[in-house]
N, C-alpha and C positions, 0 to 999 in steps of 0.2 A: 858571731859571738864577740862581744867586746869585754875583755878582761880589765879589771881595775889595775892601776899602776901598782906593782908589787915591789915592796922593799924587803930585803932579807929573804929573797925567794928561796934560798937553800933550805930554810926551815919547813917549807911546804912539800918537799920531795916525799913521795909516798902517800900523800893525802890526795883529796879529790876536789875538782871544780865541778859545780853543778850549774848548768845553764838553765835558768828558769824562764827564759824567753825575753823578759823585759830587763833582766839583770843577771849577773853571775855571782855566785858565792864561792870563795876560795878558802880551802882548809878544812873540808869535811873529812871525817874518818869513814872507813868502810861501813862500820856499824851504823853510823848516822845516815849515810846514804841509803842503806837497806831500810831503815825506819822511814825515811822520807818516801821511798818508793811504795810503801804499804798504803799510802794515803792517795785517794782519788784526786786530791788537790794538786798533786805533783805527777799526774799521769803522763805528761808530755815533756818532762825535763830531759835534758841530755847530760850524760855523765862523762867526765874525763879524769883519768888518773895522771897525776903529776909525776913523770918519770925522771926528769932532770931539771935542774934550775941553775941559772947562771947569775953571777954577781951583778950583772946589769939589770936584773929583774925579769929577764926572759925565761920562759918555762917550756919544756917539751911535754906535750900532752898526748895521751892515747885515749881514743874513744872507747868506752866500755858499754857493752850491751846491758840493758836493764836486767835481762834474764840471769846474767852472771851473779847477781846479788841474791838469787833464789835457788841456785844450784850448788851441788857439791862436786868437787873433783877429788881425786885421790891418787895415791901411789901405792902399789901392791907389790911387795917383795916376797916371792914364792920360795919355798924350800921343800925338799922331798921328805925330810925327817924332822922330828920335833926338836932335837938337839940343835940343829942348824938354825931353825926358826927362832928358838929361844935366844941364841947368840945374836941374831939380827935384831930381835926385840930389845935385848939388853943394850946393844950399841946405840940404838935409836933413843932409848930412854936416857942413857948416860949423856948423849949429846944435848937432849932437851933440858936436862938438869944443868948442864954447863952453860948453854946458850939458849935462852928462852925462844920458843917458836915465834914466827912473825905474825901469827894470828891464832885464833882458837882452832883446835883440831881434836879429833879423837883418834886414838891409836889402839888397834886390836891385834892380839896374837890369836889366830883362829885356825881351826882345822876344818877342812872341807869334807863332805861325805865320802869322797874318793880317797881320803887319807893324806892328801896334800896339805901343807901348812902355808900360812901367809902372815906377814906383818903388814897390816893395813894402816895407812895414814890418810885420813879423810878430813877435808877442810873446805871452807867456803870457796867457790870457784874464783872469786875475785883475787884470791891470794896465791894463785897457781905459780906465778913467776917468783914470788917471795919464798914459797916453800921449796921450789927447785933450787934456788940460790942458797937457802939455808942448809939443805942437804949437801950441796957442793962445798960450801964453806966448812962443813963438818967432815968432809971426805968420807961420807957414808957410803959403804960398799957392802954388797951381799954376794953370795955365791950363786944364787939361782936367778931365774928370769925376773924381769920387772915389767909391770904393766901400769898404765896410768890413764887418767882422763875421766870424762863423764860416763862413758859406756862401761868402764871398768867398775865404777861405783855401783851402777845399776845392776851389773851382773853379780857383784858381791852380795848386794842386798837380796837379790832374787834367789840366791842359793841358801840352803839350810846349813849354815856354818855353825860350828860350836865355838863360841868365843871363850878362850882359855884365860886371857888377861885383857884388861881394858884400862885405859888411862885417858884423861882429858888434859890437853895442853892449853895453856892460856898465855897470851902474850903479856909482856910487861909494857904498859902504855904510859907514856909521859903526858898524855892528854886527858883532861877532864872531859868525860863524855856527856853530850847533851842528849836529852830525851824529852818526849812530851812537849809541853809548852815552850821550854827553853830551846828545843830544836826548831820549833816553828818560828820563834823569834829570830833565831840565828839564820834562818832561810831568807830573811829580808835584809841581811847585812852583806856587804861586799867581802868582808873578811870574817870568817867564823872564829878564828883564833889569831 
């Protein structure tokens, strides 16, 4: 993979590089990569997340599996009683109001058939590191056990939970999102933004 020479590399941290085989595109958002992956035309592309960038234009990349863009991960904060679960829910929602989430997510306060409660935070798998850091930054703590990952999401959906409260978290993006033909045009450029 041959990356183009990058100026102001720092502005690309958190975005993606797509290796199309004959060229690379720098600066895609996760949503844009997910849309590209839906097309047969881009069945063989390689995806890399830009984790760090240096003033000299160098970038640290991490390869991302295509499947990550079609999966959900989550964090599940369990509580034995509703009062505790509601406090967990309220703390999480207060943090989300103060500091927008790093990506779109759904948050449920739910009751399992066995009477256990959970605050569920479910998000696209490619944002796993960002949501973990977001919760650490907010010093989010709960009293009960915590479970996370792909399997936890699958188990949650497989159970007959009663959702007591639900919210959708949306990130504040400073990027204009490309879709459709604009995105196809951007796929031919070295720099998307």
